[in-house]
C-alpha positions in Angstrom: 0.0 0.0 0.0 1.6 3.3 -1.1 0.6 6.9 -0.6 2.1 10.2 -1.6 4.1 12.2 0.9 1.9 14.7 2.8 3.3 17.4 5.1 1.2 20.4 6.0 2.7 20.8 9.5 4.2 24.0 10.8 8.0 24.1 10.8 9.4 22.6 13.9 12.9 23.5 15.1 15.3 20.9 16.5 15.0 22.6 19.9 11.2 22.2 19.8 11.5 18.6 18.8 13.8 17.9 21.8 11.4 19.8 24.1 8.5 17.6 23.0 10.6 14.5 23.8 11.4 15.9 27.3 7.7 16.1 28.3 7.5 12.5 29.4 10.6 12.1 31.5 10.1 15.4 33.2 6.5 14.4 34.0 7.9 11.1 35.4 10.2 13.0 37.8 7.4 15.2 39.0 5.1 12.2 39.5 7.8 10.2 41.3 8.2 12.8 44.0 4.5 13.2 44.4 4.0 9.5 45.2 7.4 8.7 46.9 10.1 10.3 49.0 13.8 10.6 48.1 15.0 7.9 50.5 12.5 5.3 49.3 13.4 6.2 45.7 17.1 5.6 46.2 16.5 2.3 48.1 14.1 1.3 45.3 16.7 2.1 42.6 19.2 -0.1 44.4 16.7 -3.0 44.5 16.0 -2.5 40.8 19.7 -2.7 39.9 20.6 -5.8 41.9 17.5 -7.8 41.3 17.5 -10.3 38.4 15.2 -8.8 35.8 14.5 -11.5 33.2 11.0 -11.4 31.8 8.7 -10.4 33.4 10.0 -8.3 36.3 8.0 -5.2 37.1 10.2 -2.5 38.6 7.2 -0.9 40.2 6.8 -4.0 42.4 10.6 -4.6 42.9 11.5 -1.0 43.7 8.5 1.3 44.0 6.5 3.5 41.8 8.8 6.4 42.4 12.0 4.4 41.8 10.6 3.0 38.5 9.6 6.4 37.3 13.0 7.9 38.1 14.8 4.9 36.5 12.8 5.5 33.3 13.2 9.3 33.5 17.0 9.1 33.9 17.5 6.6 31.1 15.2 8.6 28.8 17.0 11.9 29.6 20.4 10.4 29.0 19.4 9.0 25.7 17.8 12.4 24.7 21.2 13.9 25.6 22.9 11.4 23.3 20.5 12.4 20.5 21.4 16.0 21.2 25.1 15.5 21.6 25.6 13.5 18.4 23.2 15.6 16.4 21.1 12.5 15.6 18.1 13.4 13.4 14.9 13.4 15.4 12.7 11.3 13.1 10.5 8.2 13.4 13.3 5.8 14.3 14.7 8.2 16.9 11.3 8.8 18.5 10.7 5.0 18.6 14.0 4.4 20.3 13.4 7.0 22.9 9.9 5.7 23.7 10.9 2.1 23.8 13.7 2.9 26.3 11.2 4.9 28.4 8.8 2.0 28.4 11.2 -0.9 29.0 12.8 1.0 31.9 9.8 -0.1 33.8 10.7 -3.8 33.4 14.2 -4.9 32.4 16.4 -1.9 31.6 18.0 0.0 34.4 20.7 2.6 35.1 23.3 -0.2 35.5 22.7 -2.9 32.8 22.3 -0.8 29.6 25.7 0.9 29.5 28.0 -2.1 28.5 25.8 -2.5 25.3 26.3 1.2 24.5 30.1 0.8 25.0 30.0 -2.2 22.6 28.2 -0.2 20.0 30.7 2.7 20.4 33.6 0.3 20.0 32.0 -1.2 16.9 31.6 2.3 15.4 35.3 3.0 16.1 36.3 -0.4 14.6 34.3 0.5 11.5 35.8 4.0 11.5 32.4 5.6 11.5 30.7 8.1 13.8 28.9 6.6 16.7 25.7 8.4 15.6 25.4 5.9 12.7 25.1 3.0 15.3 23.5 4.9 18.2 19.9 4.0 17.4 20.7 0.3 16.9 22.5 0.4 20.2 19.6 2.0 21.9 17.3 -0.7 20.6 19.9 -3.3 21.4 19.5 -2.9 25.1 16.8 -5.6 24.6 19.4 -8.0 26.0 20.3 -5.8 29.0 18.7 -8.4 31.5 21.5 -10.8 30.6 24.1 -8.4 32.1 22.2 -8.2 35.4 21.6 -11.9 35.4 25.3 -12.7 35.1 26.4 -10.0 37.5 23.9 -10.8 40.2 21.7 -13.8 39.4 24.0 -16.8 38.8 25.5 -17.0 42.3 28.9 -16.0 41.0 31.2 -14.0 43.2 30.6 -10.3 42.5 34.2 -9.8 41.5 33.6 -12.4 38.7 30.0 -11.8 37.9 30.0 -8.0 37.4 33.1 -7.9 35.1 31.8 -10.9 33.2 28.4 -9.4 32.7 29.9 -6.1 31.5 32.2 -7.9 29.0 29.3 -9.9 27.6 27.3 -6.7 27.3 30.1 -5.1 25.3 30.2 -8.1 23.0 26.5 -7.9 22.5 26.7 -4.2 21.6 29.5 -5.0 19.2 27.8 -7.7 17.2 24.2 -6.4 17.1 24.7 -3.8 14.3 25.9 -6.3 11.6 23.4 -9.0 12.8 20.4 -6.7 12.6 21.0 -5.6 9.1 21.1 -9.2 8.0 18.0 -10.2 10.0 16.0 -7.5 8.3 16.2 -9.5 5.1 14.6 -12.5 6.7 11.2 -10.9 7.5 11.5 -8.3 4.7 10.4 -5.4 6.9 7.1 -6.9 7.9 8.0 -6.9 11.6 8.8 -3.5 13.0 10.8 -4.7 15.9 13.8 -5.9 13.9 16.2 -5.7 16.8 13.9 -7.9 18.9 14.1 -10.5 16.2 17.9 -10.2 16.1 18.2 -10.2 19.9 16.0 -13.3 20.1 18.5 -15.4 18.0 21.5 -13.9 19.8 19.9 -14.5 23.2 19.1 -18.1 22.3 22.7 -18.8 21.4 24.1 -17.2 24.6 21.5 -19.0 26.7 22.4 -22.3 25.1 26.0 -21.7 26.0 25.1 -20.9 29.6 22.9 -23.9 30.0 25.7 -26.1 28.5 27.9 -25.1 31.5 25.2 -25.8 34.0 23.9 -22.2 34.5 20.2 -22.0 34.6 18.4 -18.7 33.9 14.7 -18.8 34.6 12.0 -16.4 33.4 9.7 -15.0 36.1 6.5 -13.1 36.6 6.6 -10.3 39.2 3.8 -7.8 38.7 2.3 -4.8 40.5 -1.4 -3.9 40.6 -1.5 -1.0 43.1 -1.5 2.0 40.8 -3.8 1.0 38.0 -6.2 4.0 37.9 -3.5 6.6 38.6 -1.4 5.3 35.7 -4.4 5.1 33.4 -5.2 8.7 34.1 -1.6 9.9 33.8 -1.0 8.1 30.5 -4.3 9.2 29.1 -3.5 12.8 29.8 0.0 12.5 28.2 -1.5 10.9 25.1 -4.1 13.7 24.9 -1.3 16.3 25.2 0.4 14.6 22.2 -2.8 14.9 20.2 -3.1 18.6 21.2 0.5 19.4 20.2 0.0 17.6 16.9 -3.3 19.4 16.3 -1.6 22.7 16.8 1.4 21.8 14.6 -1.1 20.6 11.9 -2.4 24.2 11.7 -5.1 23.6 14.3 -6.7 20.9 12.3 -7.0 17.1 11.9 -7.0 17.6 8.1 -5.2 14.9 6.2 -4.8 12.7 9.2 -6.7 9.8 7.7 -4.2 9.8 4.7 -1.7 8.2 7.1 -3.9 5.0 6.7 -2.7 4.6 3.1 0.8 3.8 4.3 1.3 0.0 4.9 3.9 0.7 7.7 6.4 -1.7 6.3 10.0 -0.9 7.2 11.1 1.9 6.6 8.0 4.1 7.0 8.9 7.3 8.8 5.7 9.3 9.4 7.6 12.4 10.5 9.0 12.7 7.0 6.0 11.5 5.1 3.3 13.3 7.0 5.0 15.9 9.2 5.3 16.1 12.9 1.7 17.3 13.4 0.0 14.3 12.0 2.7 12.0 13.5 2.0 13.3 17.0 -1.8 13.0 16.5 -1.3 9.4 15.4 0.9 8.7 18.4 -1.6 10.1 20.9 -4.5 8.3 19.3 -2.6 5.0 19.3 -1.8 5.5 23.0 -5.5 6.0 23.8 -6.4 3.0 21.6 -3.9 0.9 23.6 -5.4 2.0 26.9 -8.9 1.1 25.5 -7.5 -2.3 24.6 -6.3 -2.8 28.2 -9.7 -1.8 29.6 -11.6 -4.1 27.2 -9.3 -6.9 28.2 -10.0 -6.1 31.9 -6.3 -5.7 32.5 -4.4 -3.8 35.1 -1.8 -1.1 34.2 1.6 -2.1 35.6 5.2 -1.8 34.5 5.1 -4.2 31.5 1.9 -2.7 30.2 3.3 0.8 30.5 6.3 -0.5 28.5 3.9 -1.9 25.8 1.9 1.2 25.6 4.9 3.5 25.2 6.4 1.2 22.6 3.1 1.3 20.6 3.1 5.1 20.9 6.8 5.4 19.9 6.4 3.2 16.8 3.3 5.2 15.8 5.9 7.6 14.4 7.4 4.7 12.5 4.8 2.4 10.9 1.8 1.9 13.2 -1.6 3.5 12.8 -5.1 2.4 13.8 -5.9 0.9 10.4 -3.0 -1.5 10.3 -2.8 -2.2 14.1 -6.5 -3.0 14.9 -6.5 -6.2 12.9 -3.5 -7.4 14.9 -5.1 -6.5 18.2 -8.3 -8.3 17.1 -6.4 -11.4 16.1 -4.7 -11.6 19.5 -7.9 -10.9 21.3 -9.7 -13.7 19.4 -6.8 -16.0 20.0 -6.9 -15.3 23.8 -10.6 -16.0 23.8 -10.3 -19.4 22.2 -6.9 -20.6 23.6 -5.7 -21.7 27.0 -4.6 -18.2 28.3 -6.7 -15.7 30.2 -7.7 -12.6 28.3 -7.0 -10.3 31.3 -3.5 -11.6 32.1 -0.7 -9.1 31.7 1.3 -11.4 29.4 -1.6 -11.8 27.0 -2.4 -8.1 27.0 1.2 -7.1 26.2 1.3 -9.8 23.5 -1.5 -7.9 21.8 0.0 -4.4 22.2 3.5 -5.5 21.3 2.1 -7.8 18.6 1.4 -4.7 16.6 4.9 -5.2 15.4 3.1 -7.1 12.7 1.0 -4.1 11.6 2.7 -3.9 8.2 1.2 -7.3 7.3 -2.3 -5.9 7.8 -1.3 -2.7 6.1 0.0 -4.5 3.0 -2.3 -7.5 2.7 -5.5 -6.4 4.4 -7.6 -6.9 7.5 -7.9 -10.7 7.3 -4.2 -11.3 7.0 -3.7 -9.0 9.9 -6.1 -11.0 12.1 -4.4 -14.2 11.1 -1.0 -12.7 12.0 -2.2 -11.6 15.4 -3.9 -15.0 16.0 -0.7 -16.9 15.2 1.5 -14.4 17.1 -0.1 -15.1 20.5 0.7 -18.9 20.2 4.3 -18.2 19.1 5.1 -15.5 21.6 3.8 -17.6 24.5 6.3 -20.4 23.7 9.5 -18.9 22.3 10.5 -17.2 25.5 11.7 -20.4 27.0 14.5 -20.8 24.5 16.2 -17.5 25.4 15.2 -17.8 29.1 13.5 -14.4 29.2 16.7 -12.4 28.6 15.4 -10.9 25.4 13.1 -8.1 26.5 11.7 -7.8 23.0 10.2 -11.3 23.0 7.3 -10.1 20.9 9.8 -8.8 18.3 11.4 -12.3 18.2 8.0 -13.9 17.8 6.8 -11.2 15.3 9.9 -11.8 13.1 9.2 -15.6 13.1 5.5 -15.1 12.2 6.3 -12.6 9.5 9.0 -14.8 8.0 6.6 -17.7 7.7 3.3 -16.0 7.0 4.3 -13.4 4.3 5.8 -15.9 1.8 2.6 -18.0 2.2 0.3 -15.0 1.6 2.4 -14.0 -1.4 2.2 -17.5 -2.8 -1.6 -17.6 -2.6 -2.0 -14.0 -3.8 0.0 -14.4 -7.0 -2.1 -14.2 -10.2 -2.0 -17.2 -12.5 
């Protein structure tokens, strides 16, 4: 599905783009100190750092709401600084990277375990004699495997003087090999799964986990979830998504004009809405997709917690880079139908985030239609509920791994049956 480029937005300077990105982390800081005190936040951050954080580990439950918010705010602000420092273009991929970091900082990424991967990415750039800015976004996404660093440092009962250096060295290695691997893996699913790094990290994590198990080290996935702040978080996130719509409406010359033309883009990689439609329509789309995500959680009778925040913010981020209601709703419907007919409960967190994250397959619906999207979502739930065991929960983007597998299998089949005689 192809559409012509549309961009009626008001000009937006780089400083204004950065200021929009700052809204969320600064709001998190304010909210953290409303609901928590400084001492409890510091103690909570310590617990977040030293606790094994394989899937699914909710930092709100492990630390506290304040500690989880500050962890996310700090990582987001530092990555915004990296974007500013290296003059990285603020477009769909950059916005997606910032939002996915904000979201996964509620379950799996923390102020200790991401930096070795960044160092590995930096070393790779130096090895290739390129500027780090060319690898920075891949490195940001590559923190999908950051739980492995924490697990080796603190979770395998190794002496700290062995575990911490070993975890850091492995993280550096991961950051070094992800850039070349990710470009190769993109060819496998041909751009029909938006979370390409999740697909790559799934294979890399599986190899690493196989090696660990071969030497008798067992890494187990877990399920630690909070439920205390459901309504507060729903209200907070809804307000933020409405603010995005409001900013987008203003930038789009106080109008929703031309928004529906975004539906004519399939979303297949690479579809950058900031360049194709302008920042106004992009922000409107991001806000609407966030509200759609909250509605999906409510319809599923779910409770907002760390992982669901991560899923919602990821959906919002990638709504600048491929997702919109028309290509995402069929995926959500497919997962919802699957959860209603299979052995898993519709209202469980893991099923809900499988739906939200499952919109990685939105390009299939965008390219091949609603029915194909529903089938993709239906298959995705079964795959994602079973592939986590092979990487032991160390790949935070488990849905990206599953989505890549589903797309790699489903798209060739659809193509085969859709060819004309």
